[in-house]
N, C-alpha and C positions, 0 to 999 in steps of 0.2 A: 476892541482893548479888554485886556486879558487880566483879573486878579485872583490869583490861587490863594487857596487860603487853607488851615490846618482841616477847618472842618467846615462846613455848606451853611452854620448859621455862624461864620465868624461875624457877623454881622451886627452882635447884639450880644452881651455875655447872658441875659435871660433864656436866649436860644442856645446857647452851646449847652447849656445846662440841661434844655432838654434834650438834646439830640444825642447827652450821655445818658440820661435817665432810660431812655428808649431805645438805648444800645442801637441807632440809627445808622444812617452815615455818616463815616471818620474823614472824608476826603469830599471836597469840592470846588467847583467855581466860581466864579462871579464873573460876567461879560455886559459889556455896555451896548446899549444902541437909541437914539436920542429918541426915535420914531415909533409907533404900533408895530407898525408896518415890519419896520427892521428887525426891530425882534422878534418878530413872527420867522420872519425868513431866517433869520443866524440861529435859533432852534431849531426847527425844520433840517438847514443845512448839519446844523451838529446830529440829528437824529436819521439825515440818510448814510452819514459819511461810517457809521456800522457798518457790523454784516449782519446775514441774517438771524442768529444768533442772537445777537448784542441786542438788536429791534425789539426782537420778543420776550427781553429782561429787561424793556425799557420802557417808563411812564413817561410822555409829555403831557406837562399841565399847561394849563392857560386859566386866569380869572374871567374873563367873558365867554359866552356864546358866539360873539363877533372873530375876536382871536381864535376859538376854537374853530370855528370853520374855516376860516381861512386858511389855518394850518394843516386842516385833513384834506383842501383841495389842493395844496403847495404838495405834501406827502401823496396823494394819490397819481395826482399829475407824475410825478417823476419818477413811483412804483410801476406806471404805466406803461411811460418811455422806455425801462429797463425789459421787463416783460415779466415782473412778477407777478401786475396784475390784468387777468386777461379776460375777454369773453362776458363784455360788461353786459348792462341792463340797468333798470330799474325797479326799485322797490317802491312802493305806497305803503307810509312804516305812517306811525304817530307817535311823534316828538314833545316829549315832556315839557311842558312848560312852567318853570319855576318863576312866581309871583308870592309878593308879601301878601298875609294875611289881609291887610289893609287892603291892598289892590281887589281884593278877591269878592271884597263889599260889595264890588260896582259892577252892574252887568254888562258893561263895558271891556273889561275884561275879560268876557266870554264871548266867542265868533263863530256863528252859525257853523253847524260838523265837527266843531270840538267836540273831544270825548273828555265826559267828567268822570270819575270815579271816587264816589264817595269815601273820606277816610275812618268814618261812623256808621252806622246805619239810624235810618232815621222814619221810622214806624210810621207817625202820624201821615207825611206822604209817598211810603212803601217802598223808600231808597232804603237799597241793601248795602252791606259795605262792600267794597273792591269790585263789585258788581261794575260795568263802564256802561253809562248814557250820554247818549250825542243829544250834540245841543241845537233841538228843534228849531225854536227861534227865538225874540227877544219883547217881552212886553215891558214900556218903561223902564221899572228896575228889577223887573223878576226875568229871570230866564226859564223857557221852557224846554223840558226832559222827555226825552224817548226815547222806547225801548219796549222790543215785543209787540210794536205797535198803539202800545200804550204815553199817554201826553201826562207828566206829571209839570205843574208850575212850582216856581221855589224863588223866595223871598231869597236873595243871596245877601240883604242886610242882614239878615236871620241865622242862615246856615250858608254857611262856603267852604266847609270841609271836604276841599276836595283836591285831587290832584288835578293836574288838568291835562291833557294830549290834543294837539293838534296835527291834521293832518299835512304828510309831505312827503312828496316824491323824493327818492335821493336815489346815487347810481350806487350799482353792487356790482361788483366783478366775483372771479374764481380768484381766493385768493384773499379777500377782505376781512379787516378784522373788527366785528362788529360786537357788541353788546346791547344782553334786555334795558329795557328801562319801567319793567314793571314786573313787579310779582303775578306770574299764573299759574299755580301749581299744577293745574293739572293737564300743564302742555310740558311742563318741568321747563318752563321759563322762569326766570328768579332776577331780578334787579342788579343790577350790576355783573352780573355772570358773565363773560367773553366767549364768544365762541367764534370757530372762523367758516367761513363760506369757500364751500372744497370746490360744486360744481354749481353755476346758471342752467337750469332749460327752461324749455317755451313757459310752462306752467305751473315749473316747481324749485326750489333752491336746495340743494345737499346741505347741508352744513356739519361741522365737529364740533363739538362742547367741549369745554377746557379738561374733560375728564377722558377723553377719546369717544367716547360715543358719537355717532354718527346718526344724524335726523335729516327726514324729507320735510320742508315745509312748502303747504298747496300758496301758492302768489296769490289767490283770490283770496285767504285768510286774513285776516285783521292781523298786522303785527305791530310791538313794541319795541322799536332794536335802534337801535343808530351809530353811527363810523367807531371802531375806537380808538383809533388812530392817535386824537387828538383828546382829552377828558377834562372838562372844568375842575378847579379846585373843589367846588362843591359835590361832584361826581366822583371823586375819586375815596371816597370814606371806603377806609374797610381794606384799599388796593396796598399792595406791597409788589415792589419789582429792588430788582440792583442796580439799577440806576432810576434816578429823575433827571429831566430835562423842567424845568418851570421857568414861563412865561410869567414876568411881574409887569403888572400895569401900574397907572395911577391911583386906583384904586383901593390896591393891596395893602393890607395887614399884620401886625404880628401871624396871627393865625393861621392865614392863609399860606405863611410862609411856612409855618410850624406843619402843616398839613403838608407839604413838599417834602421837605426833610424826610420827615418822617413817614413817607412812601417809601425811603428809600433805603437800601441793606448799604450797600458799597460805594454812592458816590453820586453826587447830585451836581446839576448844571443849571444856575440863576441866569435869565437875562432880565436884565432892569437896564431902566431909565442914566441911571447911573449912582455910583459906590455911595455917592452922599445922598442920593435919595433914598436908596433901599434901607439906609441904617435907619434914617427916621423915619420909614415906613414898618420896619422889625420895631420901632419903641410905641405903635401904635398900635390898644388893647384889645381883643374883640368885645373886654366887658363892656363898651360904649355901642356896640351894636343894638340895633333892636330886639327886645323880644321875639319878635313875629319870624324875623330870620332865622335864630338861634332855635325856634317850634321849628322850622322846616328842617334845620341839619340835622335835627332830633330824628324827623320822619324820615329823614334819607339814612340813618343808622337804625334803626329800628328796621326797616325792611332790610337791608342788608345783614344784618345778622339773623335774623327769621330764616331768610335767605341759604345763609352758607349754614346755620344749623339744618335745617331740610335736605341740603344738598350732602352733608357728612353723613347724616344718617342713612340714603341711600346707597351712600360709596360703602358705608360700614355692612349690610342690607347686601349689597349685591359679591362683597367679600368673603359675607357667612357662605352664599350658596355658592363660593366658589371653590370652597375648603373643605 
């Protein structure tokens, strides 16, 4: 069942005002499916119905990581059948784990083998901002971090300002659309920057950045990347595409819908449980959200802004040298 609307935010007057203010998409539609699986499946069908050029200018958004992973699997399976994705292999990467700061105060939130990256330095313990430390073990309510053979015991109830990454093996193939999930300036890798896998080799991967630059990655190195076929609403901060396909779930609120419609320039396709439900969700204001979730969103926004600034500076330097 489809409902065509004048603006994608016709769900709520306040959303309409925001869309006009941001000069975002001026048209859109809402489709409904009762189950989470049904909504993911319909969003994927809508995406796969586009041609290559249209898919490259389309952003698929999901509220939860479970929806993101399900949508990614469906899209990749279909593109493999079409021959768009070829020469599949695997990559050991580190996936960003987004937890509320309250949860980070407990050692149970951390797993042995995780990488904890301090968001600020702690001189007393010798922790350096933006350096990656392996979670070596846990002792009671403390975690023990390891780097370069040195062990550091941390009371996470007192200090827990970490970005947390968990090792995960993911399939990759020629043609895969990927995105970095951590800033690594020394390697020209920036959080939320997209890249494409050009060729998977035995021990390396050739990639192409969003500026057309081609690089080679050693598969034996640590990598902080994930598929970019579907993104969470939280991860999409700073992204802008011609079209957005957004999967709405029971926990979505007004600000989630705002993020989706303001990522789009021309068109938005929302997949919700029902028209009545999405109208109610559009009225739920995120000012009632916890302070910790707002802080987490701020971290993503700051990291993305810093990465964008560095990329633009490098592009300007390259352009200056070529003139």
